[in-house]
C-alpha positions in Angstrom: 87.5 100.9 108.2 87.3 97.1 108.1 90.4 95.1 107.2 90.8 91.5 106.1 94.3 90.0 106.4 95.2 87.1 104.0 98.6 85.6 104.7 99.6 82.0 105.4 102.0 82.9 108.2 100.4 83.2 111.6 103.2 85.5 112.9 102.8 87.9 110.0 99.1 88.1 110.5 99.5 88.7 114.2 102.0 91.5 113.6 99.9 93.2 110.9 96.8 93.0 113.2 98.7 94.6 116.1 100.0 97.4 113.8 96.6 98.0 112.2 94.7 98.2 115.5 97.3 100.7 116.8 96.3 103.1 114.0 92.9 103.7 115.5 90.9 104.2 112.3 91.0 100.6 111.2 89.6 97.3 112.5 90.7 93.8 111.6 87.5 91.9 111.0 89.0 88.6 109.7 92.1 86.6 108.9 92.6 84.0 106.2 95.5 81.6 105.4 94.5 80.4 102.0 93.0 81.8 98.8 89.7 79.9 99.2 89.3 81.0 102.8 90.0 84.6 101.7 87.1 84.5 99.3 84.8 83.1 102.1 85.9 85.8 104.5 85.2 88.5 102.0 81.7 87.1 101.6 81.1 86.9 105.3 82.9 89.9 106.7 82.5 92.5 103.9 85.9 94.3 104.5 86.8 97.7 103.1 90.4 96.7 102.5 92.0 93.3 101.8 95.7 92.8 102.6 96.6 89.9 100.3 99.9 88.0 100.3 101.3 87.4 96.9 102.1 83.7 97.8 99.3 81.5 99.1 99.5 77.8 99.7 96.6 76.9 97.4 97.5 79.2 94.5 99.3 82.3 93.4 97.9 85.4 95.1 98.0 87.3 91.8 95.6 84.8 90.3 93.3 84.9 93.3 93.5 88.7 93.0 91.9 88.5 89.5 88.9 86.6 90.8 88.4 88.8 93.8 88.6 92.0 91.7 86.0 90.5 89.3 83.6 89.7 92.1 84.2 92.7 94.4 85.1 95.7 92.1 84.8 98.2 95.0 87.1 96.4 97.4 90.5 98.0 98.1 93.3 95.4 97.7 96.8 95.9 99.0 99.2 93.2 97.9 101.9 92.0 100.4 105.2 90.5 99.2 108.8 89.9 100.0 109.5 90.6 96.4 109.8 94.1 94.8 110.7 93.3 91.3 109.1 94.8 88.2 107.2 91.6 87.1 105.4 91.2 90.5 104.5 94.9 90.8 103.2 95.2 87.2 101.2 92.0 87.3 99.6 93.0 90.7 98.5 96.4 89.3 97.4 94.9 86.0 95.3 92.3 87.9 93.5 95.0 89.9 95.5 95.7 93.0 95.3 99.2 94.5 98.8 99.0 96.0 101.9 97.0 96.6 103.5 96.8 100.1 106.9 95.1 100.7 106.8 93.1 104.0 110.1 94.5 105.3 108.8 98.0 105.1 108.9 100.5 108.1 105.8 100.2 110.3 104.7 103.7 109.5 104.4 102.7 105.9 101.4 100.4 106.6 99.2 103.3 107.8 100.3 105.4 104.9 99.5 102.6 102.5 96.0 102.1 104.0 95.2 105.8 103.9 96.4 106.0 100.3 94.3 103.2 98.9 91.2 104.4 100.9 91.6 107.7 99.0 91.3 105.8 95.7 95.0 106.4 95.0 97.6 103.8 94.1 100.3 103.0 96.7 103.7 101.6 95.8 106.1 100.7 98.6 109.2 102.9 98.8 111.2 99.7 99.1 110.2 99.0 95.5 113.3 99.9 93.5 113.6 103.4 91.9 113.7 101.8 88.5 110.3 100.1 89.1 108.7 103.3 90.4 110.1 105.3 87.5 108.9 102.8 84.9 105.4 102.6 86.4 104.6 106.2 87.3 107.1 108.1 85.1 108.8 109.9 88.0 112.2 111.5 87.3 114.6 113.6 89.3 113.5 112.3 92.7 117.0 112.3 94.1 117.4 116.0 93.3 114.6 116.8 95.7 116.3 114.7 98.5 119.7 116.4 97.7 118.2 119.8 98.4 118.2 118.9 102.1 121.2 119.3 104.4 123.0 116.2 105.7 121.4 116.8 109.1 117.9 117.1 107.6 118.6 113.9 105.6 119.4 112.1 108.9 116.2 113.3 110.4 114.3 112.2 107.3 115.7 108.7 107.4 114.9 108.3 111.1 111.3 109.4 110.3 111.1 106.8 107.6 112.1 104.2 110.2 109.2 105.1 112.4 110.8 107.1 115.2 109.1 110.0 116.9 110.5 113.5 117.2 111.7 113.0 120.8 113.5 109.8 119.9 115.1 111.4 116.9 116.3 114.3 119.1 117.8 111.9 121.6 119.6 109.8 118.9 121.1 112.9 117.2 121.8 114.7 120.5 119.5 117.6 119.5 116.7 119.4 121.3 113.1 118.5 120.3 112.7 122.2 119.2 115.7 121.9 116.9 114.2 118.7 115.3 110.9 120.4 114.8 112.6 123.4 113.3 114.4 121.1 110.8 111.1 119.5 109.9 109.5 122.9 109.2 112.4 124.0 107.1 112.3 120.7 105.1 108.6 121.2 104.4 109.4 124.7 103.2 112.3 123.5 101.0 110.2 120.7 99.5 107.0 122.8 99.1 105.0 120.5 101.4 102.1 121.6 103.6 101.4 118.7 106.0 103.4 116.4 108.2 101.9 113.4 106.4 103.3 114.7 103.1 106.8 114.9 104.7 106.5 111.4 106.0 105.5 110.1 102.6 108.5 111.8 101.1 110.7 110.3 103.8 109.5 106.8 103.1 109.9 107.2 99.3 113.5 108.5 99.6 114.7 106.4 102.5 118.3 105.3 101.7 120.0 103.7 104.6 119.6 102.6 108.2 121.0 105.4 110.4 119.4 104.3 113.6 121.3 101.2 114.5 122.2 102.5 117.9 118.6 103.6 118.8 
């Protein structure tokens, strides 16, 4: 899938490009630093997904979003922002965004966000506050699902959300790889999940604190 990155910070674009290309299924076909250049790149490069910063030097990204959605109704648009407040999220979705990704999210969240919008589903960054998520999608009782897990399973879940592989989690918690895999299987049974990606999505949504500072 073809990706266009629109952000006025060179380092942000470079980091996103590296992460996207590491996913394997996506290709960065262009980069833009302003709203006007974003429109030109869409015309020239015909991307499948646009990563659009909410703050652009020549205008509000939310206003640019409205124009892009009007001209390219089939384009998947994932908003990028340092802000996760209700106003920004609601306006982005109302203006036609397919998702909202907070810039300080875990690296694994980017791939999940891209996969989600390509399936015609709406993605909301787990770093968006629980009150925002609850107000937008009517979810209740999320913490009760998390609390079904043992403290050790919650530790593993938090490390998964921070992007660490099974072997790294095992080393950090002084466990065997097999033990970590067993915990993963039991978590999926407890939560009624069938695939590893579903467990990762749950981990990102319920991530509470940094437990990997010594990793």
